Every structure is written in C-alpha cells, then in structure tokens.
All heavy atoms as an XYZ file, in Angstrom:
1005
protein
N      90.040    133.854     88.645
C      90.041    133.109     89.920
C      88.759    132.321     90.022
O      87.661    132.754     89.678
C      90.093    134.140     91.001
C      90.303    135.496     90.395
C      90.107    135.312     88.909
N      88.875    131.153     90.583
C      87.739    130.295     90.745
C      86.867    130.704     91.895
O      87.383    131.117     92.922
C      88.198    128.843     90.938
N      85.587    130.572     91.751
C      84.682    130.931     92.865
C      84.487    129.726     93.749
O      84.931    128.590     93.460
N      83.875    129.923     94.916
C      83.723    128.857     95.872
C      82.824    127.687     95.375
O      82.923    126.573     95.839
C      83.080    129.498     97.074
C      82.501    130.781     96.609
C      83.298    131.181     95.369
N      81.938    127.988     94.383
C      81.062    126.938     93.873
C      81.634    126.202     92.666
O      80.999    125.320     92.113
C      79.681    127.538     93.510
C      78.988    128.052     94.775
O      79.195    127.441     95.846
O      78.230    129.065     94.677
N      82.809    126.658     92.194
C      83.363    126.035     90.967
C      83.907    124.640     91.292
O      84.351    124.383     92.427
C      84.509    126.901     90.435
C      84.021    128.204     89.836
O      82.824    128.352     89.619
O      84.893    129.066     89.647
N      83.859    123.789     90.313
C      84.399    122.416     90.442
C      85.954    122.503     90.532
O      86.549    123.291     89.794
C      83.987    121.532     89.326
C      82.567    121.156     89.318
C      82.264    120.171     90.405
O      83.101    119.436     90.847
N      81.045    120.220     90.882
N      86.590    121.761     91.353
C      88.058    121.753     91.398
C      88.634    121.104     90.095
O      87.956    120.295     89.511
C      88.406    120.869     92.611
C      87.256    120.010     92.748
C      86.060    120.752     92.280
N      89.795    121.510     89.718
C      90.378    120.933     88.507
C      90.824    119.535     88.821
O      91.011    119.180     90.034
C      91.604    121.828     88.273
C      91.959    122.371     89.623
C      90.662    122.534     90.314
N      90.975    118.638     87.808
C      91.484    117.330     88.105
C      92.922    117.405     88.658
O      93.618    118.405     88.507
C      91.499    116.671     86.709
C      91.232    117.712     85.728
C      90.752    118.906     86.399
N      93.285    116.426     89.409
C      94.636    116.426     89.972
C      95.648    116.407     88.850
O      95.674    115.494     88.033
C      94.832    115.185     90.858
C      93.920    115.091     92.116
C      94.162    113.780     92.835
C      94.176    116.253     93.046
N      96.510    117.411     88.783
C      97.453    117.531     87.668
C      98.774    116.706     87.942
O      99.814    117.271     88.127
C      97.774    119.049     87.660
C      97.655    119.453     89.120
C      96.574    118.560     89.669
N      98.639    115.434     87.960
C      99.755    114.628     88.374
C     100.643    114.162     87.216
O     101.816    114.013     87.372
C      99.237    113.363     89.125
C      98.439    113.667     90.364
C      97.876    112.364     90.960
C      99.301    114.407     91.367
N     100.079    113.984     86.058
C     100.842    113.534     84.910
C     100.017    113.643     83.664
O      98.826    113.854     83.733
C     101.311    112.077     85.136
C     100.225    111.171     85.396
C      99.534    110.505     84.368
C      99.786    110.916     86.686
C      98.463    109.666     84.637
C      98.738    110.092     86.946
C      98.103    109.483     85.934
O      97.054    108.611     86.189
N     100.701    113.508     82.528
C      99.961    113.483     81.286
C      99.830    112.064     80.795
O     100.422    111.154     81.398
C     100.745    114.322     80.236
O     101.950    113.603     79.927
C     101.046    115.702     80.654
N      99.143    111.833     79.733
C      98.904    110.506     79.198
C     100.206    109.850     78.798
O     100.423    108.631     78.834
C      98.010    110.570     77.985
C      97.414    109.245     77.604
C      96.396    109.334     76.500
O      96.756    109.419     75.338
O      95.183    109.406     76.840
N     101.209    110.647     78.372
C     102.486    110.117     77.978
C     103.485    109.912     79.057
O     104.458    109.178     78.924
C     103.145    111.056     76.911
C     102.434    111.104     75.609
C     101.227    112.063     75.666
O     101.227    113.057     76.417
O     100.199    111.789     74.936
N     103.307    110.577     80.180
C     104.263    110.544     81.282
C     103.708    109.871     82.503
O     102.533    109.964     82.815
C     104.731    111.925     81.629
C     105.381    112.662     80.515
O     106.209    112.022     79.833
O     105.142    113.860     80.309
N     104.576    109.212     83.261
C     104.153    108.579     84.515
C     104.016    109.668     85.561
O     104.494    110.796     85.395
C     105.258    107.617     84.968
N     103.326    109.351     86.675
C     103.252    110.319     87.761
C     104.709    110.652     88.203
O     105.583    109.796     88.226
C     102.519    109.599     88.857
C     101.711    108.555     88.111
C     102.554    108.143     86.951
N     104.891    111.928     88.559
C     106.223    112.372     89.008
C     106.593    111.743     90.344
O     105.732    111.516     91.199
C     106.252    113.882     89.121
N     107.870    111.537     90.523
C     108.380    111.022     91.774
C     108.016    112.037     92.870
O     108.011    113.252     92.636
C     109.883    110.776     91.751
C     110.346    109.698     90.839
C     111.891    109.581     90.897
C     109.724    108.382     91.118
N     107.625    111.549     94.051
C     107.262    112.368     95.207
C     105.892    113.048     95.050
O     105.541    113.854     95.878
C     108.324    113.359     95.595
C     109.606    112.704     95.964
C     110.724    113.691     96.346
O     110.706    114.834     95.913
N     111.590    113.227     97.187
N     105.186    112.696     94.002
C     103.808    113.303     93.847
C     102.841    112.412     94.570
O     103.096    111.209     94.841
C     103.393    113.420     92.338
O     103.269    112.166     91.753
N     101.732    112.969     94.966
C     100.675    112.294     95.705
C      99.679    111.766     94.700
O      99.262    112.469     93.807
C      99.962    113.247     96.672
C      99.050    112.608     97.683
C      99.806    111.763     98.643
C      98.275    113.691     98.415
N      99.403    110.465     94.754
C      98.412    109.857     93.887
C      97.329    109.160     94.687
O      97.564    108.853     95.855
C      99.085    108.813     92.913
C      99.998    109.499     91.908
C      99.729    107.732     93.624
N      96.218    108.921     94.089
C      95.131    108.130     94.746
C      95.083    106.793     94.125
O      94.928    106.667     92.854
C      93.777    108.863     94.661
C      92.673    108.015     95.258
C      93.856    110.203     95.375
N      95.238    105.753     94.857
C      95.284    104.347     94.379
C      94.026    103.617     94.784
O      93.532    103.783     95.982
C      96.494    103.610     94.957
C      96.551    102.170     94.499
C      97.824    104.298     94.548
N      93.421    102.847     93.886
C      92.328    102.000     94.236
C      92.868    100.593     94.383
O      93.442    100.022     93.460
C      91.261    101.990     93.143
C      90.164    100.918     93.427
C      88.851    101.247     92.856
N      88.243    102.356     93.531
C      87.179    103.022     93.082
N      86.617    102.690     91.965
N      86.711    104.004     93.766
N      92.746    100.036     95.585
C      93.235     98.689     95.854
C      92.445     97.655     95.060
O      91.211     97.679     95.025
C      93.039     98.432     97.348
S      93.405     96.710     97.856
N      93.165     96.747     94.402
C      92.530     95.662     93.662
C      92.762     94.299     94.319
O      91.951     93.405     94.221
C      93.070     95.646     92.192
C      92.600     96.856     91.383
C      92.909     96.709     89.912
O      93.946     96.062     89.593
O      92.196     97.293     89.148
N      93.911     94.152     94.954
C      94.185     92.867     95.625
C      95.360     93.028     96.586
O      96.168     93.928     96.464
C      94.493     91.785     94.652
C      95.736     91.873     93.840
C      95.942     90.712     92.897
N      97.142     90.898     92.109
C      98.360     90.438     92.432
N      98.536     89.777     93.571
N      99.392     90.685     91.658
N      95.395     92.106     97.553
C      96.541     92.047     98.495
C      97.218     90.715     98.169
O      96.603     89.645     98.147
C      96.017     92.063     99.972
C      97.186     91.935    100.924
C      95.243     93.344    100.219
N      98.549     90.784     97.992
C      99.274     89.518     97.621
C      99.641     88.758     98.893
O      99.411     89.236    100.020
C     100.459     89.793     96.725
C     101.570     90.600     97.355
O     101.703     90.638     98.595
O     102.296     91.251     96.607
N     100.190     87.557     98.735
C     100.402     86.721     99.933
C     101.553     87.245    100.828
O     101.613     86.892    101.967
C     100.739     85.250     99.479
C     101.976     85.123     98.610
C     102.155     83.667     98.192
C     103.400     83.563     97.325
N     103.616     82.257     96.808
N     102.379     88.155    100.293
C     103.432     88.749    101.092
C     102.898     89.989    101.875
O     103.618     90.613    102.670
C     104.633     89.165    100.261
C     105.427     88.012     99.744
C     104.819     87.414     98.479
O     104.140     88.125     97.728
O     105.098     86.207     98.237
N     101.625     90.403    101.578
C     101.059     91.580    102.217
C     101.281     92.876    101.474
O     101.048     93.958    102.017
N     101.663     92.780    100.230
C     101.760     93.981     99.368
C     100.416     94.266     98.699
O      99.579     93.321     98.538
N     100.170     95.492     98.425
C      98.843     95.895     97.856
C      99.077     96.337     96.389
O      99.875     97.161     96.112
C      98.216     97.032     98.678
C      97.906     96.486    100.104
C      96.969     97.565     98.006
C      97.347     97.555    101.009
N      98.283     95.729     95.519
C      98.280     96.056     94.066
C      97.001     96.777     93.744
O      95.953     96.489     94.267
C      98.385     94.748     93.278
C      99.645     94.021     93.461
C      99.936     93.086     94.422
C     100.831     94.175     92.682
N     101.232     92.696     94.291
C     101.805     93.275     93.219
C     101.144     94.951     91.567
C     103.076     93.195     92.696
C     102.431     94.836     91.048
C     103.399     93.950     91.623
N      97.141     97.761     92.804
C      95.970     98.471     92.390
C      96.216     99.340     91.197
O      97.248     99.120     90.468
N      95.384    100.314     90.976
C      95.558    101.248     89.861
C      95.513    102.661     90.374
O      94.761    102.962     91.362
C      94.485    101.049     88.758
C      94.611     99.680     88.059
C      93.065    101.205     89.315
N      96.206    103.556     89.744
C      96.145    104.954     90.091
C      94.812    105.480     89.490
O      94.597    105.358     88.281
C      97.361    105.743     89.548
C      97.223    107.233     89.773
C      98.639    105.226     90.188
N      93.972    105.975     90.308
C      92.596    106.390     89.906
C      92.633    107.364     88.763
O      91.814    107.318     87.837
C      91.843    106.990     91.075
C      91.458    106.065     92.215
C      90.090    105.399     91.920
N      89.082    106.221     91.393
C      88.238    106.965     92.115
N      88.303    106.940     93.390
N      87.314    107.677     91.496
N      93.545    108.328     88.788
C      93.598    109.354     87.749
C      94.070    108.787     86.424
O      93.883    109.427     85.382
C      94.536    110.469     88.112
C      94.224    111.097     89.478
C      94.926    110.443     90.637
O      95.183    109.247     90.599
O      95.246    111.165     91.632
N      94.632    107.630     86.434
C      95.209    107.036     85.187
C      94.405    105.917     84.601
O      94.832    105.323     83.635
N      93.260    105.593     85.187
C      92.482    104.494     84.693
C      93.275    103.202     84.680
O      93.962    102.916     85.700
N      93.249    102.417     83.621
C      94.023    101.219     83.599
C      95.451    101.402     82.980
O      96.156    100.488     82.730
C      93.285    100.075     82.834
C      93.119    100.434     81.382
O      93.361    101.561     80.967
O      92.739     99.503     80.618
N      95.831    102.678     82.773
C      97.166    102.972     82.177
C      98.282    103.041     83.257
O      99.431    102.953     82.911
C      97.113    104.292     81.404
C      96.180    104.301     80.198
C      96.163    105.683     79.558
C      96.597    103.267     79.187
N      97.901    103.134     84.549
C      98.920    103.241     85.588
C      98.605    102.281     86.688
O      97.614    102.452     87.377
C      99.044    104.661     86.138
C     100.184    104.759     87.155
C      99.257    105.661     85.036
N      99.408    101.216     86.813
C      99.254    100.282     87.938
C     100.110    100.758     89.061
O     101.096    101.465     88.911
C      99.682     98.849     87.488
O     101.045     98.889     87.052
C      98.787     98.313     86.397
N      99.790    100.260     90.266
C     100.527    100.703     91.472
C     100.763     99.532     92.404
O      99.963     98.601     92.470
C      99.681    101.818     92.199
N     101.844     99.620     93.156
C     102.176     98.618     94.159
C     102.618     99.319     95.417
O     103.472    100.153     95.411
C     103.347     97.682     93.653
C     103.699     96.649     94.622
C     102.848     95.700     95.041
C     104.982     96.649     95.182
C     103.194     94.722     96.009
C     105.389     95.704     96.099
C     104.494     94.712     96.489
O     104.829     93.768     97.405
N     101.966     98.932     96.515
C     102.361     99.390     97.865
C     103.041     98.243     98.587
O     102.356     97.302     98.974
C     101.089     99.874     98.597
C     101.270    100.394    100.026
C     102.240    101.573    100.118
C      99.929    100.719    100.605
N     104.317     98.268     98.704
C     105.047     97.162     99.358
C     104.767     97.031    100.845
O     104.430     98.050    101.512
C     106.528     97.462     99.157
C     106.614     98.619     98.224
C     105.277     99.296     98.291
N     104.913     95.788    101.367
C     104.803     95.640    102.848
C     105.814     96.573    103.483
O     106.914     96.797    102.954
C     105.163     94.190    103.086
C     105.013     93.503    101.758
C     105.229     94.604    100.698
N     105.483     97.161    104.582
C     106.428     98.045    105.264
C     106.341     99.494    104.843
O     106.916    100.358    105.453
N     105.576     99.780    103.820
C     105.443    101.166    103.335
C     104.006    101.681    103.600
O     103.629    102.691    103.048
C     105.726    101.286    101.808
C     107.066    100.682    101.432
C     108.117    101.705    101.553
C     109.422    101.166    100.983
N     110.601    101.846    101.458
N     103.236    100.963    104.375
C     101.815    101.344    104.575
C     101.649    102.385    105.689
O     100.717    103.189    105.661
C     100.996    100.112    104.915
C     100.918     99.178    103.713
S     100.189     97.608    104.154
C     100.833     96.634    102.820
N     102.522    102.331    106.675
C     102.471    103.262    107.834
C     103.786    103.197    108.534
O     104.549    102.222    108.362
C     101.323    102.902    108.782
N     104.073    104.176    109.384
C     105.361    104.222    110.113
C     105.433    103.204    111.288
O     106.507    102.711    111.617
C     105.574    105.615    110.693
O     105.702    106.533    109.590
N     104.303    102.821    111.846
C     104.259    101.964    113.024
C     103.622    100.630    112.638
O     102.692    100.616    111.825
C     103.511    102.615    114.159
C     104.199    103.886    114.664
C     103.503    104.493    115.805
C     104.282    105.761    116.202
N     103.624    106.469    117.235
N     104.123     99.588    113.248
C     103.647     98.224    112.887
C     102.142     98.054    113.135
O     101.442     97.420    112.337
C     104.431     97.166    113.709
N     101.612     98.615    114.213
C     100.199     98.475    114.530
C      99.355     99.114    113.474
O      98.306     98.604    113.027
C      99.913     99.051    115.909
C      98.525     98.795    116.370
C      98.329     99.278    117.821
C      96.930     98.957    118.304
N      96.769     99.336    119.710
N      99.786    100.339    113.011
C      99.036    101.052    111.966
C      99.108    100.333    110.632
O      98.147    100.323    109.881
C      99.597    102.498    111.850
N     100.269     99.684    110.343
C     100.399     98.893    109.136
C      99.465     97.695    109.149
O      98.782     97.446    108.138
C     101.864     98.375    108.961
C     102.799     99.441    108.516
C     104.087     98.884    107.964
O     104.401     99.174    106.838
N     104.775     98.005    108.659
N      99.393     97.009    110.238
C      98.506     95.851    110.389
C      97.058     96.269    110.203
O      96.277     95.604    109.506
C      98.735     95.165    111.720
N      96.682     97.398    110.819
C      95.314     97.875    110.688
C      94.964     98.235    109.209
O      93.859     97.921    108.757
C      95.167     99.135    111.578
C      93.747     99.674    111.662
C      93.689    100.837    112.639
C      92.317    101.434    112.706
N      92.216    102.561    113.645
N      95.880     98.908    108.558
C      95.637     99.284    107.119
C      95.556     98.038    106.238
O      94.696     97.961    105.390
C      96.741    100.212    106.588
C      96.479    100.687    105.217
C      95.573    101.704    104.939
C      97.132    100.098    104.140
C      95.305    102.119    103.665
C      96.893    100.491    102.842
C      95.965    101.504    102.590
N      96.439     97.065    106.464
C      96.398     95.815    105.705
C      95.106     95.068    105.935
O      94.470     94.562    104.988
C      97.597     94.970    106.068
C      97.895     93.783    105.192
C      98.076     94.187    103.718
C      99.138     93.050    105.655
N      94.636     95.019    107.133
C      93.334     94.346    107.449
C      92.206     95.079    106.694
O      91.333     94.464    106.098
C      93.039     94.399    108.958
O      94.076     93.621    109.590
C      91.714     93.827    109.299
N      92.220     96.418    106.712
C      91.213     97.206    106.015
C      91.238     96.952    104.536
O      90.245     96.756    103.838
C      91.463     98.681    106.283
C      90.367     99.597    105.846
C      90.572    100.989    106.353
N      90.615    101.891    105.259
C      91.301    102.989    105.154
N      92.066    103.367    106.123
N      91.245    103.716    104.097
N      92.480     96.809    103.936
C      92.587     96.520    102.496
C      92.021     95.137    102.182
O      91.416     94.972    101.093
C      94.074     96.617    102.092
N      92.227     94.185    103.032
C      91.707     92.838    102.790
C      90.211     92.758    102.889
O      89.552     91.953    102.231
C      92.366     91.849    103.743
C      93.821     91.500    103.372
C      94.401     90.447    104.292
N      95.681     90.047    103.863
C      96.760     89.997    104.542
N      96.758     90.364    105.829
N      97.918     89.581    104.078
N      89.646     93.549    103.786
C      88.183     93.458    104.050
C      87.315     94.368    103.159
O      86.160     94.022    102.915
C      87.920     93.843    105.505
C      88.428     92.768    106.429
C      88.078     93.083    107.878
N      88.544     92.016    108.735
C      88.643     92.148    110.052
N      88.259     93.260    110.638
N      89.093     91.148    110.741
N      87.839     95.498    102.740
C      87.035     96.435    101.968
C      86.810     96.018    100.528
O      87.737     95.574     99.881
C      87.695     97.806    101.960
S      87.598     98.618    103.562
N      85.585     96.147    100.081
C      85.275     95.856     98.653
C      85.952     96.940     97.777
O      86.466     96.622     96.702
C      83.782     95.813     98.448
N      85.899     98.178     98.237
C      86.494     99.279     97.467
C      87.324    100.100     98.482
O      86.764    100.574     99.495
C      85.436    100.180     96.829
C      86.113    101.381     96.168
C      84.636     99.438     95.811
N      88.608    100.273     98.232
C      89.461    101.049     99.089
C      90.326    101.946     98.247
O      91.110    101.487     97.399
C      90.338    100.154     99.958
C      91.396    100.853    100.818
C      90.718    101.733    101.864
C      92.351     99.870    101.485
N      90.142    103.261     98.373
C      90.998    104.263     97.753
C      91.887    104.849     98.835
O      91.395    105.156     99.921
C      90.157    105.398     97.135
C      89.341    104.937     95.904
O      89.752    103.912     95.305
O      88.383    105.612     95.585
N      93.122    105.027     98.522
C      94.061    105.611     99.511
C      95.061    106.445     98.777
O      95.326    106.325     97.565
C      94.784    104.532    100.301
C      95.621    103.568     99.549
C      96.968    103.853     99.293
C      95.066    102.419     99.066
C      97.712    102.947     98.550
C      95.836    101.505     98.344
C      97.152    101.774     98.071
N      95.632    107.462     99.483
C      96.635    108.329     98.959
C      98.019    107.831     99.325
O      98.216    107.240    100.380
C      96.438    109.788     99.441
N      98.947    107.999     98.383
C     100.327    107.583     98.647
C     101.232    108.367     97.805
O     100.879    108.991     96.785
C     100.475    106.065     98.320
N     102.514    108.406     98.177
C     103.560    109.112     97.453
C     104.261    108.182     96.470
O     104.603    107.049     96.828
C     104.564    109.721     98.459
C     105.735    110.464     97.837
C     106.699    110.971     98.891
O     106.534    110.641    100.063
O     107.615    111.647     98.472
N     104.526    108.685     95.280
C     105.218    107.852     94.269
C     106.691    107.859     94.614
O     107.344    108.875     94.754
C     105.013    108.447     92.824
C     105.831    107.678     91.795
C     103.519    108.417     92.456
N     107.269    106.671     94.783
C     108.689    106.550     95.055
C     109.495    105.938     93.913
O     110.708    106.019     93.877
C     108.935    105.743     96.341
C     108.353    104.344     96.296
C     108.428    106.533     97.550
C     108.705    103.463     97.488
N     108.762    105.375     92.920
C     109.441    104.802     91.748
C     108.406    104.773     90.648
O     107.206    104.463     90.891
C     110.027    103.425     92.009
C     110.815    102.917     90.857
O     111.613    103.680     90.269
O     110.742    101.720     90.529
N     108.840    105.043     89.419
C     107.953    104.959     88.253
C     108.655    104.437     87.067
O     109.845    104.755     86.854
C     107.329    106.319     87.939
N     107.988    103.593     86.217
C     108.575    103.066     85.070
C     107.512    102.891     83.992
O     106.344    102.691     84.266
C     109.265    101.744     85.353
C     108.303    100.659     85.810
C     109.055     99.380     86.131
O     109.575     98.712     85.223
O     109.023     98.978     87.289
N     107.951    102.995     82.737
C     107.057    102.770     81.621
C     107.062    101.284     81.320
O     108.121    100.642     81.326
C     107.490    103.555     80.355
C     106.522    103.445     79.226
C     106.848    104.379     78.042
O     107.493    105.393     78.274
O     106.403    104.033     76.930
N     105.890    100.732     81.140
C     105.768     99.306     80.790
C     105.909     99.075     79.294
O     105.565     99.944     78.501
C     104.428     98.767     81.279
C     104.160     98.891     82.746
C     102.737     98.438     83.101
C     105.170     98.058     83.564
N     106.421     97.929     78.911
C     106.558     97.625     77.486
C     105.216     97.651     76.763
O     104.180     97.338     77.368
C     107.187     96.223     77.428
C     107.348     95.748     78.844
C     106.820     96.799     79.768
N     105.247     97.993     75.506
C     104.032     97.977     74.668
C     103.480     96.569     74.621
O     104.161     95.580     74.546
C     104.430     98.425     73.260
C     103.237     98.689     72.333
O     102.077     98.515     72.802
O     103.434     99.107     71.249
N     102.149     96.500     74.759
C     101.459     95.183     74.778
C     101.331     94.553     73.399
O     100.830     93.515     73.232
C     100.045     95.367     75.367
C     100.074     95.674     76.797
C      98.652     95.687     77.300
N      98.120     97.067     77.258
C      96.993     97.450     77.743
N      96.227     96.613     78.345
N      96.588     98.708     77.641
N     101.792     95.283     72.377
C     101.677     94.794     71.000
C     100.294     95.124     70.485
O      99.369     95.292     71.212
N     100.229     95.328     69.191
C      98.986     95.650     68.553
C      98.971     95.139     67.155
O     100.013     94.808     66.607
C      98.742     97.148     68.560
C      99.854     97.955     67.855
C      99.641     99.467     68.148
N     100.825    100.194     67.841
C     101.071    100.741     66.651
N     100.197    100.688     65.668
N     102.197    101.403     66.452
N      97.786     95.021     66.599
C      97.638     94.528     65.267
C      98.131     95.590     64.294
O      98.071     96.786     64.534
C      96.170     94.216     64.955
C      95.618     93.060     65.789
C      94.182     92.744     65.487
O      93.720     93.126     64.335
O      93.493     92.200     66.314
N      98.632     95.147     63.169
C      99.155     96.068     62.133
C      98.038     96.980     61.682
O      96.902     96.554     61.479
C      99.702     95.275     60.939
C     100.517     96.123     60.015
C     101.141     95.290     58.910
O     101.624     94.197     59.249
O     101.212     95.769     57.787
N      98.367     98.229     61.654
C      97.352     99.246     61.184
C      96.483     99.785     62.305
O      95.694    100.732     62.091
N      96.570     99.174     63.516
C      95.747     99.668     64.623
C      96.322    100.964     65.196
O      97.545    101.199     65.033
C      95.669     98.577     65.686
N      95.449    101.729     65.807
C      95.941    102.937     66.437
C      96.913    102.585     67.582
O      96.709    101.633     68.297
C      94.744    103.686     67.063
C      93.801    104.335     66.048
C      94.430    105.497     65.328
O      95.148    106.327     65.983
O      94.258    105.598     64.104
N      97.937    103.407     67.699
C      98.867    103.170     68.825
C      98.180    103.407     70.173
O      97.374    104.305     70.302
C     100.033    104.140     68.615
C      99.502    105.174     67.643
C      98.332    104.560     66.880
N      98.497    102.556     71.134
C      97.963    102.739     72.455
C      98.797    103.745     73.239
O      99.968    103.841     73.024
C      97.962    101.402     73.190
C      96.966    100.406     72.667
C      96.921     99.123     73.461
O      97.538     99.081     74.556
O      96.284     98.227     73.080
N      98.182    104.423     74.190
C      98.963    105.326     75.035
C      99.921    104.469     75.890
O      99.623    103.317     76.195
C      97.937    106.053     75.902
C      96.604    105.495     75.565
C      96.771    104.470     74.483
N     101.024    105.015     76.307
C     101.962    104.246     77.134
C     101.347    103.927     78.478
O     100.536    104.635     78.980
C     103.163    105.166     77.323
C     102.734    106.532     76.818
C     101.509    106.380     76.014
N     101.738    102.767     78.976
C     101.275    102.305     80.327
C     102.489    102.469     81.251
O     103.635    102.347     80.891
C     100.845    100.842     80.259
C      99.615    100.710     79.336
C      99.186     99.238     79.202
N      98.900     98.604     80.446
C      99.496     97.519     80.934
N     100.474     96.955     80.262
N      99.155     97.038     82.074
N     102.154    102.698     82.532
C     103.206    102.906     83.523
C     102.887    102.100     84.791
O     101.742    101.687     85.030
C     103.300    104.386     83.934
C     103.647    105.253     82.786
N     102.736    105.861     81.936
C     104.897    105.605     82.320
C     103.395    106.541     81.052
N     104.689    106.375     81.229
N     103.933    101.841     85.580
C     103.821    101.206     86.845
C     104.519    102.043     87.872
O     105.644    102.538     87.667
C     104.427     99.795     86.871
C     104.373     99.189     88.185
N     103.217     98.636     88.715
C     105.339     99.002     89.145
C     103.477     98.178     89.943
N     104.751     98.389     90.245
N     103.853    102.291     89.016
C     104.482    103.056     90.087
C     104.522    102.247     91.378
O     103.634    101.400     91.630
C     103.751    104.404     90.389
C     103.843    105.310     89.147
C     102.277    104.221     90.729
N     105.558    102.484     92.142
C     105.662    101.943     93.506
C     105.391    103.133     94.412
O     105.890    104.219     94.196
C     107.056    101.334     93.800
O     107.290    100.346     92.794
C     107.170    100.730     95.164
N     104.570    102.884     95.438
C     104.112    104.007     96.308
C     104.430    103.721     97.735
O     104.700    102.587     98.162
C     102.636    104.309     96.106
C     102.343    104.754     94.691
C     101.788    103.076     96.458
N     104.370    104.785     98.559
C     104.693    104.711     99.963
C     103.683    105.617    100.731
O     103.484    106.775    100.336
C     106.110    105.205    100.207
C     106.581    105.092    101.614
O     105.781    104.989    102.554
O     107.840    105.130    101.795
N     103.001    105.089    101.718
C     101.986    105.892    102.475
C     102.617    106.526    103.725
O     101.947    107.355    104.351
C     100.844    104.983    102.947
C      99.976    104.462    101.823
C      98.732    103.786    102.358
N      97.807    104.744    102.932
C      97.522    104.822    104.228
N      97.998    103.972    105.066
N      96.626    105.689    104.659
N     103.835    106.227    104.084
C     104.371    106.702    105.351
C     104.525    108.193    105.417
O     104.442    108.803    106.503
C     105.741    106.051    105.639
C     105.596    104.555    105.867
C     106.953    103.868    106.018
N     107.725    104.076    104.793
C     108.998    103.719    104.700
N     109.611    103.192    105.716
N     109.655    103.947    103.566
N     104.700    108.918    104.277
C     104.862    110.389    104.274
C     103.511    111.100    104.196
O     103.518    112.312    104.291
C     105.776    110.803    103.155
N     102.413    110.392    103.976
C     101.147    111.052    103.864
C     100.701    111.608    105.235
O     100.664    110.866    106.208
C     100.049    110.083    103.285
C      98.707    110.775    103.269
C     100.474    109.600    101.968
N     100.458    112.923    105.281
C     100.109    113.564    106.545
C      98.623    113.398    106.875
O      97.801    113.183    105.993
C     100.409    115.069    106.398
C     101.844    115.386    106.130
C     102.769    114.930    107.248
O     102.456    115.140    108.420
N     103.840    114.198    106.913
N      98.319    113.490    108.143
C      96.876    113.380    108.566
C      96.037    114.420    107.794
O      96.461    115.570    107.674
C      96.930    113.721    110.072
C      98.315    113.377    110.477
C      99.178    113.693    109.259
N      94.950    113.983    107.275
C      94.043    114.820    106.514
C      94.371    114.965    105.053
O      93.506    115.268    104.222
N      95.628    114.669    104.697
C      96.043    114.776    103.279
C      95.391    113.691    102.403
O      94.974    113.961    101.253
C      97.590    114.611    103.215
C      98.210    115.119    101.982
C      99.725    115.076    102.045
O     100.320    114.314    102.833
O     100.339    115.862    101.308
N      95.239    112.460    102.954
C      94.613    111.398    102.188
C      93.152    111.733    101.949
O      92.689    111.618    100.741
C      94.718    110.093    102.981
C      94.061    108.921    102.244
C      94.405    107.594    102.896
O      93.993    107.387    104.020
O      95.181    106.851    102.241
N      92.401    112.143    102.949
C      90.989    112.457    102.786
C      90.839    113.568    101.783
O      89.932    113.543    100.926
C      90.379    112.855    104.113
C      90.297    111.691    105.088
C      91.619    111.473    105.866
O      92.548    112.268    105.730
O      91.664    110.437    106.550
N      91.682    114.616    101.820
C      91.573    115.755    100.900
C      91.835    115.296     99.469
O      91.150    115.726     98.561
C      92.549    116.830    101.312
N      92.820    114.453     99.264
C      93.154    114.012     97.911
C      92.061    113.132     97.331
O      91.665    113.293     96.158
C      94.500    113.205     97.916
N      91.526    112.211     98.118
C      90.479    111.348     97.635
C      89.209    112.173     97.362
O      88.550    112.029     96.307
C      90.153    110.208     98.665
C      88.899    109.441     98.269
C      91.362    109.233     98.714
N      88.914    113.132     98.250
C      87.728    113.991     98.061
C      87.880    114.856     96.805
O      86.966    114.973     96.012
C      87.540    114.901     99.298
C      86.350    115.787     99.156
O      85.245    115.224     98.958
O      86.514    117.023     99.215
N      89.105    115.403     96.585
C      89.328    116.211     95.374
C      89.174    115.413     94.134
O      88.485    115.857     93.167
C      90.742    116.842     95.420
C      91.126    117.663     94.187
C      90.279    118.874     94.090
C      92.596    118.100     94.344
N      89.629    114.185     94.109
C      89.478    113.314     92.944
C      87.988    112.991     92.713
O      87.521    113.048     91.605
C      90.244    112.018     93.143
C      90.181    111.021     92.033
C      90.760    111.595     90.750
C      90.826    109.736     92.406
N      87.279    112.686     93.772
C      85.800    112.359     93.635
C      85.064    113.595     93.053
O      84.187    113.428     92.200
C      85.229    111.925     94.961
S      85.825    110.305     95.500
N      85.350    114.788     93.539
C      84.679    115.987     93.061
C      85.075    116.255     91.621
O      84.271    116.856     90.877
C      84.933    117.174     93.971
C      84.237    117.018     95.290
C      84.328    118.307     96.105
N      85.714    118.478     96.574
C      86.347    119.607     96.686
N      85.711    120.721     96.384
N      87.561    119.688     97.132
N      86.274    115.877     91.248
C      86.752    116.167     89.845
C      86.118    115.218     88.817
O      86.082    115.499     87.665
C      88.287    116.041     89.789
N      85.726    114.010     89.331
C      85.102    113.006     88.400
C      83.897    113.477     87.791
O      82.973    113.922     87.799
C      84.893    111.671     89.121
C      86.132    110.898     89.233
O      87.131    111.164     88.558
O      86.156    109.901     90.054
C-alpha cells in the first residue's frame, strides 16, 4: 500500500499503442480555438501522440457556462482541462524513411466536458501535475 507521502501513479488511461478508452477522463491542454468555437489541443498524458477536439456545445451543460469557458480558453496562455473521451481513432502513419525506427501510433480523440463533475477536473489536473 502506498503511504501518504508517496507520489501518485501516472493516470492509467492508455498505453502507447492504444488510444484513451471511451468514457475515460483525460486532461487536455488547449492549443487553439477555431473560428466555430471548437477547442483543439493535446492530451497531456500522451504528449504529441494524442490530439484532442472539444466541439462547440460540449463545453458545459448551460449556454452561459459554455460562453465563460470559451472566453477562458481564448484568453489563457495555458489552459488544462478535464474531459470525457466520446470518440477515439488511430491516425494514419505519417510515413518514415526506409530503415528508420517505426513511430508509435498517433490517435485523435473527441471529448466532452458536460459529464465532468465539480471537483473532478481539479483533481485530475492536480494528479497529472504531481505525476509529472
């Protein structure tokens, strides 16, 4: 059993070969907001191997909360948020030079924040930061 001073384990969301599981909670770092109001980013636990998209309408259950989150995403230099995976797909191989080491598979997930419970986002982001 782990003691109270032990570091938490990394979030066990997926392996290098597999995408995050559907309905799993991931931490996404926002990279940009598109003109339709969707948020693009990367899953923090996956580095550049897992991209993420948060569609408009999936940011919060109420319109006022969605607008507030979207404003925050546009203004913050760094924004990490928790969301539930609702779709995952493997991306095609980017191609490599002959004889080069094979690259790990890349994935893309679509996420939804509406099911994230109060306090769950802060706990997930905090757990990830302590695991780093």
